[in-house]
N, C-alpha and C positions, 0 to 999 in steps of 0.2 A: 534093526537093532534098537533095543530099548535104551533109554537115556542113562539108567543106572548101571548098565553094562559097559558104558564108555568110560575109560579110565580118565580121560580129560575132564569129564563132568565131576567125577568123584574128587579128583585132585583140586579142581576149581572150587568145589563146595567146601572142602576142608580149608583151603587157603582163604576163602571168603569169610568163613566163621572165625578163624584164628586172626586174620588180618583186621577184621572189624573189632574184635575184642581188644587187640593190642592198640589199634587206632583210638578206640574209645578211652582206654586207659591213658593214652598220651594226651588226649584232649581234656580229661578230667583232672589230671594230676600235674602239678608244676614240675619243671625239669629239675632233676636231682644232680646233674653234672655241674661242676663249677663254671664251665663255659656257657651254660645256659642252653645246651643242646638237649633236646628231649629224645632220648633213645627210643621210646615207644612210638613216637611219631615217625622217626626215621626208619623204623622197622615195619610199622603198620602200613604206611603208604605203598611201598613196593609189594608187600604181600597182597594187599587189596588189588593193586593194579595187575599183578600176575593172575589173581583169581578171575578178574574180569576177562583177561585174554584167554585163559583156559576154558571158561564157561562159553565165551563167544565161539571159540573153535569147536567145542562139542556141539553147540546148537547149530552152527553152520554145517558141520559134517552130517548132522541128522537131517537138516533141511535139504541138502544137496544129494543125500543118499550115499555119500562116501563113508567108509568106515576105517 
């Protein structure tokens, strides 16, 4: 199976792109909430972590031959 046919890879790639964009926005802009919480950081970190898990599962499935 090719890598782009695996749904885990496509979802992981999507979440990686969006998560890194949101994470970058959180790092570059100061927090807007009165409590000092940066919503972009709080959203970008889990999105990027989820992307890493999905990409790792897709690559592991390709390496072991499972689909």
